N, CA, C and O atoms as a GROMACS GRO file, in nm:
protein
  436
    1MET      N    1   0.084  -0.118   0.000
    1MET     CA    2   0.000   0.000   0.000
    1MET      C    3   0.088   0.125   0.000
    1MET      O    4   0.185   0.132   0.076
    2ALA      N    5   0.057   0.221  -0.084
    2ALA     CA    6   0.132   0.346  -0.089
    2ALA      C    7   0.091   0.435   0.028
    2ALA      O    8  -0.020   0.423   0.081
    3PHE      N    9   0.181   0.523   0.068
    3PHE     CA   10   0.150   0.613   0.177
    3PHE      C   11   0.055   0.723   0.130
    3PHE      O   12   0.040   0.747   0.010
    4ASN      N   13  -0.009   0.787   0.224
    4ASN     CA   14  -0.107   0.893   0.197
    4ASN      C   15  -0.033   1.022   0.162
    4ASN      O   16   0.033   1.080   0.247
    5GLU      N   17  -0.044   1.065   0.037
    5GLU     CA   18   0.026   1.185  -0.010
    5GLU      C   19  -0.024   1.312   0.059
    5GLU      O   20   0.053   1.405   0.082
    6ILE      N   21  -0.152   1.316   0.092
    6ILE     CA   22  -0.206   1.434   0.161
    6ILE      C   23  -0.147   1.445   0.300
    6ILE      O   24  -0.108   1.553   0.343
    7LEU      N   25  -0.140   1.333   0.371
    7LEU     CA   26  -0.079   1.332   0.504
    7LEU      C   27   0.069   1.369   0.494
    7LEU      O   28   0.119   1.444   0.577
    8ALA      N   29   0.138   1.317   0.395
    8ALA     CA   30   0.279   1.352   0.375
    8ALA      C   31   0.294   1.502   0.353
    8ALA      O   32   0.388   1.563   0.404
    9GLY      N   33   0.203   1.561   0.277
    9GLY     CA   34   0.206   1.705   0.254
    9GLY      C   35   0.184   1.784   0.382
    9GLY      O   36   0.245   1.889   0.402
   10ARG      N   37   0.095   1.735   0.467
   10ARG     CA   38   0.071   1.801   0.597
   10ARG      C   39   0.196   1.797   0.683
   10ARG      O   40   0.230   1.897   0.746
   11VAL      N   41   0.264   1.683   0.686
   11VAL     CA   42   0.388   1.672   0.764
   11VAL      C   43   0.494   1.762   0.703
   11VAL      O   44   0.563   1.834   0.775
   12ARG      N   45   0.508   1.759   0.573
   12ARG     CA   46   0.606   1.842   0.502
   12ARG      C   47   0.587   1.989   0.536
   12ARG      O   48   0.684   2.061   0.559
   13THR      N   49   0.462   2.034   0.539
   13THR     CA   50   0.432   2.174   0.573
   13THR      C   51   0.478   2.208   0.714
   13THR      O   52   0.529   2.318   0.738
   14LEU      N   53   0.461   2.116   0.806
   14LEU     CA   54   0.504   2.138   0.944
   14LEU      C   55   0.655   2.147   0.957
   14LEU      O   56   0.706   2.211   1.049
   15LEU      N   57   0.726   2.082   0.866
   15LEU     CA   58   0.872   2.077   0.876
   15LEU      C   59   0.944   2.174   0.783
   15LEU      O   60   1.067   2.172   0.776
   16VAL      N   61   0.870   2.258   0.712
   16VAL     CA   62   0.929   2.343   0.610
   16VAL      C   63   1.040   2.435   0.666
   16VAL      O   64   1.137   2.461   0.596
   17ASP      N   65   1.027   2.482   0.787
   17ASP     CA   66   1.128   2.572   0.845
   17ASP      C   67   1.227   2.500   0.936
   17ASP      O   68   1.311   2.565   0.998
   18GLU      N   69   1.217   2.370   0.943
   18GLU     CA   70   1.304   2.290   1.030
   18GLU      C   71   1.436   2.261   0.957
   18GLU      O   72   1.433   2.204   0.848
   19PRO      N   73   1.550   2.300   1.014
   19PRO     CA   74   1.677   2.272   0.946
   19PRO      C   75   1.714   2.123   0.949
   19PRO      O   76   1.680   2.051   1.043
   20GLY      N   77   1.782   2.079   0.845
   20GLY     CA   78   1.836   1.944   0.841
   20GLY      C   79   1.736   1.835   0.812
   20GLY      O   80   1.760   1.719   0.844
   21VAL      N   81   1.622   1.869   0.751
   21VAL     CA   82   1.518   1.770   0.721
   21VAL      C   83   1.539   1.714   0.581
   21VAL      O   84   1.566   1.787   0.486
   22SER      N   85   1.526   1.583   0.571
   22SER     CA   86   1.527   1.517   0.440
   22SER      C   87   1.416   1.413   0.440
   22SER      O   88   1.364   1.374   0.545
   23GLU      N   89   1.381   1.368   0.322
   23GLU     CA   90   1.276   1.268   0.306
   23GLU      C   91   1.335   1.145   0.240
   23GLU      O   92   1.424   1.154   0.156
   24LYS      N   93   1.284   1.029   0.280
   24LYS     CA   94   1.332   0.904   0.221
   24LYS      C   95   1.217   0.804   0.221
   24LYS      O   96   1.154   0.779   0.323
   25ARG      N   97   1.192   0.747   0.104
   25ARG     CA   98   1.091   0.641   0.095
   25ARG      C   99   1.149   0.513   0.154
   25ARG      O  100   1.258   0.469   0.116
   26MET      N  101   1.076   0.455   0.246
   26MET     CA  102   1.120   0.331   0.310
   26MET      C  103   0.999   0.250   0.355
   26MET      O  104   0.900   0.306   0.402
   27PHE      N  105   1.010   0.121   0.342
   27PHE     CA  106   0.911   0.027   0.394
   27PHE      C  107   0.768   0.062   0.354
   27PHE      O  108   0.675   0.043   0.433
   28GLY      N  109   0.748   0.113   0.234
   28GLY     CA  110   0.615   0.149   0.187
   28GLY      C  111   0.564   0.281   0.238
   28GLY      O  112   0.448   0.317   0.213
   29GLY      N  113   0.647   0.354   0.310
   29GLY     CA  114   0.607   0.483   0.365
   29GLY      C  115   0.705   0.591   0.326
   29GLY      O  116   0.792   0.570   0.241
   30LEU      N  117   0.692   0.708   0.386
   30LEU     CA  118   0.781   0.820   0.362
   30LEU      C  119   0.834   0.868   0.495
   30LEU      O  120   0.759   0.918   0.579
   31ALA      N  121   0.965   0.852   0.514
   31ALA     CA  122   1.030   0.891   0.639
   31ALA      C  123   1.079   1.035   0.629
   31ALA      O  124   1.136   1.075   0.527
   32PHE      N  125   1.056   1.111   0.734
   32PHE     CA  126   1.110   1.246   0.746
   32PHE      C  127   1.224   1.237   0.845
   32PHE      O  128   1.206   1.204   0.963
   33MET      N  129   1.342   1.266   0.795
   33MET     CA  130   1.464   1.249   0.873
   33MET      C  131   1.517   1.385   0.914
   33MET      O  132   1.512   1.482   0.838
   34VAL      N  133   1.568   1.391   1.037
   34VAL     CA  134   1.628   1.513   1.090
   34VAL      C  135   1.765   1.476   1.141
   34VAL      O  136   1.778   1.391   1.230
   35GLY      N  137   1.867   1.539   1.084
   35GLY     CA  138   2.003   1.505   1.124
   35GLY      C  139   2.038   1.360   1.098
   35GLY      O  140   2.123   1.304   1.168
   36GLY      N  141   1.975   1.301   0.998
   36GLY     CA  142   2.003   1.162   0.963
   36GLY      C  143   1.923   1.059   1.039
   36GLY      O  144   1.938   0.939   1.015
   37HIS      N  145   1.838   1.103   1.131
   37HIS     CA  146   1.755   1.012   1.210
   37HIS      C  147   1.609   1.026   1.168
   37HIS      O  148   1.561   1.136   1.144
   38MET      N  149   1.538   0.913   1.160
   38MET     CA  150   1.396   0.918   1.132
   38MET      C  151   1.323   0.978   1.252
   38MET      O  152   1.335   0.929   1.364
   39ALA      N  153   1.248   1.084   1.227
   39ALA     CA  154   1.170   1.149   1.334
   39ALA      C  155   1.025   1.106   1.328
   39ALA      O  156   0.964   1.075   1.430
   40VAL      N  157   0.970   1.105   1.207
   40VAL     CA  158   0.831   1.066   1.185
   40VAL      C  159   0.820   1.007   1.046
   40VAL      O  160   0.889   1.050   0.953
   41THR      N  161   0.735   0.909   1.033
   41THR     CA  162   0.716   0.841   0.905
   41THR      C  163   0.568   0.832   0.874
   41THR      O  164   0.487   0.789   0.957
   42VAL      N  165   0.533   0.873   0.754
   42VAL     CA  166   0.397   0.853   0.706
   42VAL      C  167   0.391   0.709   0.660
   42VAL      O  168   0.458   0.670   0.564
   43SER      N  169   0.311   0.631   0.727
   43SER     CA  170   0.306   0.487   0.707
   43SER      C  171   0.225   0.449   0.584
   43SER      O  172   0.130   0.518   0.547
   44GLY      N  173   0.263   0.340   0.522
   44GLY     CA  174   0.185   0.283   0.416
   44GLY      C  175   0.053   0.225   0.468
   44GLY      O  176  -0.034   0.188   0.388
   45GLN      N  177   0.038   0.216   0.598
   45GLN     CA  178  -0.084   0.165   0.661
   45GLN      C  179  -0.184   0.276   0.688
   45GLN      O  180  -0.296   0.248   0.730
   46GLY      N  181  -0.146   0.402   0.663
   46GLY     CA  182  -0.240   0.512   0.676
   46GLY      C  183  -0.213   0.612   0.786
   46GLY      O  184  -0.256   0.726   0.775
   47GLY      N  185  -0.144   0.574   0.889
   47GLY     CA  186  -0.116   0.665   1.000
   47GLY      C  187   0.028   0.713   0.996
   47GLY      O  188   0.090   0.722   0.891
   48VAL      N  189   0.079   0.744   1.114
   48VAL     CA  190   0.219   0.785   1.125
   48VAL      C  191   0.288   0.705   1.233
   48VAL      O  192   0.227   0.658   1.330
   49MET      N  193   0.417   0.690   1.214
   49MET     CA  194   0.504   0.635   1.316
   49MET      C  195   0.588   0.751   1.367
   49MET      O  196   0.635   0.833   1.288
   50VAL      N  197   0.608   0.758   1.496
   50VAL     CA  198   0.685   0.868   1.554
   50VAL      C  199   0.792   0.812   1.646
   50VAL      O  200   0.770   0.716   1.720
   51ARG      N  201   0.908   0.873   1.639
   51ARG     CA  202   1.022   0.833   1.722
   51ARG      C  203   1.008   0.898   1.858
   51ARG      O  204   0.970   1.014   1.867
   52THR      N  205   1.038   0.825   1.962
   52THR     CA  206   1.023   0.877   2.098
   52THR      C  207   1.118   0.808   2.193
   52THR      O  208   1.166   0.698   2.166
   53ASP      N  209   1.144   0.873   2.302
   53ASP     CA  210   1.214   0.810   2.414
   53ASP      C  211   1.114   0.715   2.477
   53ASP      O  212   1.005   0.758   2.516
   54PRO      N  213   1.146   0.586   2.490
   54PRO     CA  214   1.049   0.491   2.548
   54PRO      C  215   0.998   0.532   2.686
   54PRO      O  216   0.890   0.490   2.726
   55ALA      N  217   1.075   0.612   2.758
   55ALA     CA  218   1.033   0.655   2.891
   55ALA      C  219   0.946   0.781   2.886
   55ALA      O  220   0.897   0.827   2.989
   56ASP      N  221   0.927   0.838   2.767
   56ASP     CA  222   0.858   0.965   2.754
   56ASP      C  223   0.734   0.952   2.664
   56ASP      O  224   0.721   1.025   2.566
   57VAL      N  225   0.646   0.862   2.698
   57VAL     CA  226   0.527   0.839   2.616
   57VAL      C  227   0.398   0.884   2.684
   57VAL      O  228   0.289   0.863   2.632
   58ASP      N  229   0.411   0.944   2.802
   58ASP     CA  230   0.293   0.985   2.878
   58ASP      C  231   0.255   1.129   2.844
   58ASP      O  232   0.252   1.215   2.932
   59ARG      N  233   0.225   1.153   2.718
   59ARG     CA  234   0.185   1.286   2.669
   59ARG      C  235   0.042   1.277   2.620
   59ARG      O  236   0.004   1.176   2.561
   60PRO      N  237  -0.038   1.380   2.642
   60PRO     CA  238  -0.178   1.375   2.597
   60PRO      C  239  -0.192   1.347   2.448
   60PRO      O  240  -0.283   1.274   2.407
   61TYR      N  241  -0.106   1.404   2.366
   61TYR     CA  242  -0.117   1.384   2.221
   61TYR      C  243  -0.070   1.246   2.178
   61TYR      O  244  -0.085   1.210   2.061
   62LEU      N  245  -0.015   1.169   2.268
   62LEU     CA  246   0.024   1.030   2.238
   62LEU      C  247  -0.071   0.930   2.304
   62LEU      O  248  -0.044   0.810   2.304
   63ALA      N  249  -0.180   0.978   2.360
   63ALA     CA  250  -0.273   0.892   2.433
   63ALA      C  251  -0.328   0.779   2.346
   63ALA      O  252  -0.353   0.669   2.397
   64ASP      N  253  -0.346   0.804   2.218
   64ASP     CA  254  -0.401   0.702   2.129
   64ASP      C  255  -0.293   0.623   2.055
   64ASP      O  256  -0.323   0.542   1.968
   65ALA      N  257  -0.169   0.648   2.090
   65ALA     CA  258  -0.058   0.579   2.023
   65ALA      C  259  -0.047   0.435   2.072
   65ALA      O  260  -0.080   0.402   2.186
   66GLU      N  261   0.000   0.351   1.982
   66GLU     CA  262   0.025   0.210   2.014
   66GLU      C  263   0.172   0.182   1.988
   66GLU      O  264   0.234   0.248   1.905
   67PRO      N  265   0.229   0.085   2.058
   67PRO     CA  266   0.367   0.048   2.026
   67PRO      C  267   0.374   0.004   1.879
   67PRO      O  268   0.285  -0.064   1.830
   68MET      N  269   0.479   0.044   1.813
   68MET     CA  270   0.498   0.005   1.673
   68MET      C  271   0.544  -0.140   1.668
   68MET      O  272   0.640  -0.178   1.735
   69VAL      N  273   0.474  -0.220   1.588
   69VAL     CA  274   0.508  -0.361   1.572
   69VAL      C  275   0.536  -0.384   1.424
   69VAL      O  276   0.454  -0.353   1.338
   70MET      N  277   0.652  -0.439   1.396
   70MET     CA  278   0.690  -0.472   1.259
   70MET      C  279   0.733  -0.617   1.255
   70MET      O  280   0.823  -0.660   1.328
   71ARG      N  281   0.669  -0.693   1.167
   71ARG     CA  282   0.697  -0.836   1.152
   71ARG      C  283   0.687  -0.910   1.286
   71ARG      O  284   0.768  -0.997   1.317
   72GLY      N  285   0.586  -0.873   1.364
   72GLY     CA  286   0.560  -0.940   1.490
   72GLY      C  287   0.648  -0.897   1.605
   72GLY      O  288   0.637  -0.951   1.715
   73ARG      N  289   0.735  -0.801   1.582
   73ARG     CA  290   0.828  -0.757   1.687
   73ARG      C  291   0.803  -0.610   1.721
   73ARG      O  292   0.797  -0.525   1.632
   74GLU      N  293   0.790  -0.580   1.849
   74GLU     CA  294   0.771  -0.442   1.893
   74GLU      C  295   0.903  -0.365   1.879
   74GLU      O  296   1.009  -0.413   1.919
   75LEU      N  297   0.894  -0.246   1.820
   75LEU     CA  298   1.012  -0.163   1.801
   75LEU      C  299   1.020  -0.061   1.913
   75LEU      O  300   0.939   0.032   1.918
   76ALA      N  301   1.116  -0.076   2.001
   76ALA     CA  302   1.135   0.017   2.112
   76ALA      C  303   1.166   0.155   2.057
   76ALA      O  304   1.246   0.169   1.964
   77GLY      N  305   1.104   0.257   2.113
   77GLY     CA  306   1.131   0.393   2.070
   77GLY      C  307   1.046   0.440   1.954
   77GLY      O  308   1.068   0.549   1.900
   78TRP      N  309   0.949   0.358   1.914
   78TRP     CA  310   0.859   0.395   1.804
   78TRP      C  311   0.715   0.372   1.845
   78TRP      O  312   0.681   0.271   1.906
   79LEU      N  313   0.629   0.468   1.810
   79LEU     CA  314   0.486   0.456   1.834
   79LEU      C  315   0.413   0.472   1.702
   79LEU      O  316   0.462   0.538   1.610
   80TYR      N  317   0.294   0.413   1.694
   80TYR     CA  318   0.211   0.424   1.575
   80TYR      C  319   0.080   0.492   1.612
   80TYR      O  320   0.018   0.458   1.713
   81LEU      N  321   0.038   0.587   1.531
   81LEU     CA  322  -0.089   0.654   1.550
   81LEU      C  323  -0.176   0.636   1.427
   81LEU      O  324  -0.132   0.660   1.315
   82GLU      N  325  -0.298   0.592   1.449
   82GLU     CA  326  -0.394   0.575   1.342
   82GLU      C  327  -0.434   0.712   1.286
   82GLU      O  328  -0.418   0.813   1.355
   83PRO      N  329  -0.484   0.717   1.163
   83PRO     CA  330  -0.522   0.845   1.103
   83PRO      C  331  -0.618   0.929   1.190
   83PRO      O  332  -0.606   1.052   1.193
   84VAL      N  333  -0.711   0.865   1.258
   84VAL     CA  334  -0.807   0.940   1.340
   84VAL      C  335  -0.736   1.016   1.453
   84VAL      O  336  -0.784   1.122   1.494
   85ALA      N  337  -0.626   0.964   1.503
   85ALA     CA  338  -0.553   1.028   1.614
   85ALA      C  339  -0.478   1.153   1.570
   85ALA      O  340  -0.441   1.236   1.653
   86ILE      N  341  -0.456   1.167   1.440
   86ILE     CA  342  -0.381   1.283   1.388
   86ILE      C  343  -0.463   1.360   1.286
   86ILE      O  344  -0.408   1.428   1.199
   87ALA      N  345  -0.595   1.348   1.296
   87ALA     CA  346  -0.684   1.414   1.199
   87ALA      C  347  -0.677   1.565   1.209
   87ALA      O  348  -0.683   1.633   1.106
   88SER      N  349  -0.664   1.620   1.327
   88SER     CA  350  -0.657   1.766   1.341
   88SER      C  351  -0.513   1.812   1.318
   88SER      O  352  -0.417   1.740   1.344
   89ASP      N  353  -0.502   1.934   1.268
   89ASP     CA  354  -0.369   1.991   1.245
   89ASP      C  355  -0.292   2.004   1.376
   89ASP      O  356  -0.170   1.986   1.378
   90GLU      N  357  -0.361   2.036   1.484
   90GLU     CA  358  -0.296   2.051   1.613
   90GLU      C  359  -0.238   1.919   1.663
   90GLU      O  360  -0.126   1.915   1.714
   91ALA      N  361  -0.316   1.812   1.648
   91ALA     CA  362  -0.269   1.680   1.692
   91ALA      C  363  -0.148   1.635   1.611
   91ALA      O  364  -0.050   1.586   1.667
   92LEU      N  365  -0.154   1.653   1.480
   92LEU     CA  366  -0.040   1.614   1.396
   92LEU      C  367   0.082   1.698   1.428
   92LEU      O  368   0.193   1.646   1.437
   93ALA      N  369   0.063   1.828   1.447
   93ALA     CA  370   0.176   1.917   1.479
   93ALA      C  371   0.244   1.875   1.610
   93ALA      O  372   0.367   1.877   1.619
   94ALA      N  373   0.165   1.837   1.709
   94ALA     CA  374   0.223   1.795   1.838
   94ALA      C  375   0.304   1.667   1.822
   94ALA      O  376   0.413   1.654   1.879
   95VAL      N  377   0.253   1.574   1.745
   95VAL     CA  378   0.322   1.446   1.724
   95VAL      C  379   0.451   1.467   1.645
   95VAL      O  380   0.556   1.412   1.682
   96VAL      N  381   0.445   1.546   1.539
   96VAL     CA  382   0.564   1.573   1.459
   96VAL      C  383   0.668   1.645   1.544
   96VAL      O  384   0.786   1.610   1.540
   97ALA      N  385   0.627   1.746   1.619
   97ALA     CA  386   0.720   1.819   1.705
   97ALA      C  387   0.785   1.727   1.807
   97ALA      O  388   0.903   1.742   1.840
   98HIS      N  389   0.709   1.632   1.858
   98HIS     CA  390   0.762   1.535   1.955
   98HIS      C  391   0.874   1.452   1.893
   98HIS      O  392   0.981   1.437   1.952
   99GLY      N  393   0.850   1.399   1.774
   99GLY     CA  394   0.952   1.320   1.707
   99GLY      C  395   1.076   1.400   1.674
   99GLY      O  396   1.188   1.352   1.693
  100VAL      N  397   1.057   1.521   1.627
  100VAL     CA  398   1.171   1.608   1.593
  100VAL      C  399   1.250   1.642   1.719
  100VAL      O  400   1.373   1.635   1.719
  101ALA      N  401   1.181   1.679   1.826
  101ALA     CA  402   1.249   1.712   1.952
  101ALA      C  403   1.332   1.595   2.001
  101ALA      O  404   1.445   1.613   2.047
  102PHE      N  405   1.277   1.474   1.991
  102PHE     CA  406   1.354   1.358   2.038
  102PHE      C  407   1.479   1.336   1.955
  102PHE      O  408   1.588   1.318   2.010
  103VAL      N  409   1.466   1.335   1.823
  103VAL     CA  410   1.585   1.305   1.742
  103VAL      C  411   1.688   1.417   1.749
  103VAL      O  412   1.806   1.394   1.722
  104ARG      N  413   1.646   1.536   1.786
  104ARG     CA  414   1.744   1.645   1.805
  104ARG      C  415   1.834   1.617   1.926
  104ARG      O  416   1.941   1.676   1.938
  105THR      N  417   1.792   1.527   2.015
  105THR     CA  418   1.876   1.490   2.130
  105THR      C  419   1.982   1.387   2.093
  105THR      O  420   2.074   1.363   2.170
  106LEU      N  421   1.969   1.327   1.975
  106LEU     CA  422   2.061   1.222   1.931
  106LEU      C  423   2.179   1.285   1.856
  106LEU      O  424   2.164   1.391   1.794
  107PRO      N  425   2.295   1.222   1.860
  107PRO     CA  426   2.408   1.276   1.782
  107PRO      C  427   2.378   1.268   1.632
  107PRO      O  428   2.324   1.168   1.584
  108GLU      N  429   2.413   1.374   1.561
  108GLU     CA  430   2.387   1.377   1.418
  108GLU      C  431   2.466   1.268   1.348
  108GLU      O  432   2.580   1.239   1.382
  109LYS      N  433   2.402   1.208   1.247
  109LYS     CA  434   2.468   1.102   1.170
  109LYS      C  435   2.550   1.164   1.060
  109LYS      O  436   2.615   1.092   0.983
   0.00000   0.00000   0.00000
């Protein structure tokens, strides 16, 4: 399944002024990378995956997030949000900002 181009455009708009952002198609989705790290990915399943500190998931805008599972294995540091959880611009902006803030704490690749 191809990723949602409209959702990708919404994420792209949020990141337009963010330095060091690049895009890369991966795993049927579109990853938005900051400093060489994936911050948020528009999933081929319809929602988004967001990078996070596993200890920092108790945020209101992540309340509907689920652990990201790929090929039956949970990926530590990644959450998945269904399209309904990011339907509003405010909700998507909070999630994208969360992913970007986290990867900014990592050493640049």
